[in-house]
N, C-alpha and C positions, 0 to 999 in steps of 0.2 A: 752800502754801509748797513742798511737795515737788515739785509739777508745775513750778513756776517754777524750782526748782533744776535739775531735769532739762532744762528748756528752755534755761537758761543754759549748761549743759554741752554741749547739742546745738549751740547757736550757736558755742561755742568750737571744737567739732569741725568744723563746716561752714566757718567762716571762717578758722580757723588750721590746720586739719589735724592730723595726728598729732603734729607738733612742738609745736603749741600745747597739746594735751592733755598731752603729756609735761612741758613746762615748767610748766604749771598744776599738775600733780601734784607736781613738786618744790617749787614755791612753797607749795602747800597743806600739804605735809608740814613744811616749815620753819616756816610760820606756826602750825600746830597744835602743833608742838613748843615753840615760844617761848611761846605763850599757855598751853599746858598746864603747862609748867614753872613759869611765874610765877603761875598761878591758885592753886596750893597749897591748893585746897579752900575758898577764901574764899567763893565763891558759895554753897556749902552752908551755911556758917556764917552768912552774912548772911540767907539764907532762914530758917534756924532761929531766929535772934535776932529777926528782924522778925515772925515768926509768933507769938512769945510776948510781944512788946512790947505793953503795954496803955496806955502813956502817951505823950504828945507828946514829953516829954523823952527817953524811951527811944528813940523813932523817930528823933529828931534826933541822938542819940548814935550810933546805928547808921549813919545816913546820913553823918555826919561821919567815922566810922571808915572807911566805904567810900571816901569821898573821899580820905582819907589813904593808904589802901592803893593806890588808883589812882595817886596821886602817886608813891609809892614804886615801883610797877610801871613807870610812865613813866620814872622816873630809871634804873631797871635796863635798860630797853630802849634808852634814849638812850646809856648807857655802852656797851652791847653794840654799838650801831650805830657808835659812834666807834672802838671798839678791836677788835671782832671781826668786822666786816663782811667784811674781806678773807679771813680764814681760812674763814669760812662760805661765801663765794662760791667759794673754791678747792675746798672740799669738794663743793659742788653741781655746779660746772661744769668742774672740772679744776684742775691745778696753777697755771695762770697766768690768773686771771680778768681780764676787761676792766674798765675803769672803769665801763661801763654795768652790768655784772653786779654790781659792788660797790654801785652806787646802788640796783639792784633789791633787793638784800638789805636795805639800809637802809629802803626803802619797805615791804618785808615786815615788818620790825620795827615800823614805825609802824602798819601795818594790824593786827598782832598786838595792839598796845595798844588800838586801836579795838574789836577783837573782845572783849578782856578787859573793856573798859568796858561794852560791850553786855551781856555775861554778868552782870556785877555788877549793872547796873541792872535786868535782868530778874529776878535773884534777889531784889532788893528788892521788886519788884512781886509776885512769887510769894509772898513772905512774908505778904502780906495777901490772897492768893488773888484778886487783881483780874484776873479772866479776860478781861474786855473790853479792858483796857489791854495785857495780854500778847499777845492776838491781834492787836490793832492794831499793836503794835511789831513783831511777827514778820512780819506782812503788809507793813508799810512797808519792812522790811529786804529781804524777798524780792522785792517789786515793784521797788524801786529798784535792786537788784543786776541783775535781769533787764533793766530799761530802760537801765542804764548799760553793759552789756556790749558792745554794738555800737560805741559811740563809743570805749570803752577799747581794744577790739581794734585800732582804727586806730593805736594807739600801739605796737603790737607787744608784745614781752616786758614792756616797762614798763607797758603797760596791763593785762597779766595780773597784775602785782604789785599795781597799784592796785585791781584787781578783788577781791582778797582781803578788803578791808574797806570797799569803796565803799558797799555797802548797809548795813553796820554803822554808818557815819557817820550816815546818815539814821535808822536804827533807834535809835541812841544818843540822838540829838536828840529823837526822839519819846518815848523812855523817860524822858529827863530832864524833858520837859514833863509827862508823866503823873505822875511822882514829885512834881514841884513842885506840881501841882494836888491830888494826894491828900494828901500829907504836909505841904506848905508848910513845909519845914524852914527853920530860921533858921541861916544860915551865919555864923559868926563866925571870923575869921582866928585869933584867939588860942585858940579852942577846938580848932582843928585841930592 
């Protein structure tokens, strides 16, 4: 996974130059700040709760709580995208951001949510120490990020914004499938 991350960064440097690396650094910083602020340590809490859960009902409850937390995080990021994208773009790019830069900030907020979802799902998997599933998810995330970087770089700065969570989308889907197979949670809307 680390080699693929280095390879992805090398491709960004080769194909986008110093400007691409600088923009990617800004985007990563914003994405890390957003996901770090909204994670609030829930990943550790879910990991701990899942590791001591001994019953199916207990696991279902933890998974349902994680789903609710993800919904609240999505709502917070959606509100931020609607009302704070322009000030964030002004902070990143200067006092008068372009419409494209504002859209890029909104994409980064969406990718921050995907990264939060991946972190949460991996925490649920770590709770039962399912090493094979964790390795598969992390490998799927790294490989897909590496494979998607060249097509995304053709989109310019917009592609760099999408790159922040492109692999996490695949990784989150793989983690959700693993969780569904392992825990077979019963989702009920009223219980959320």
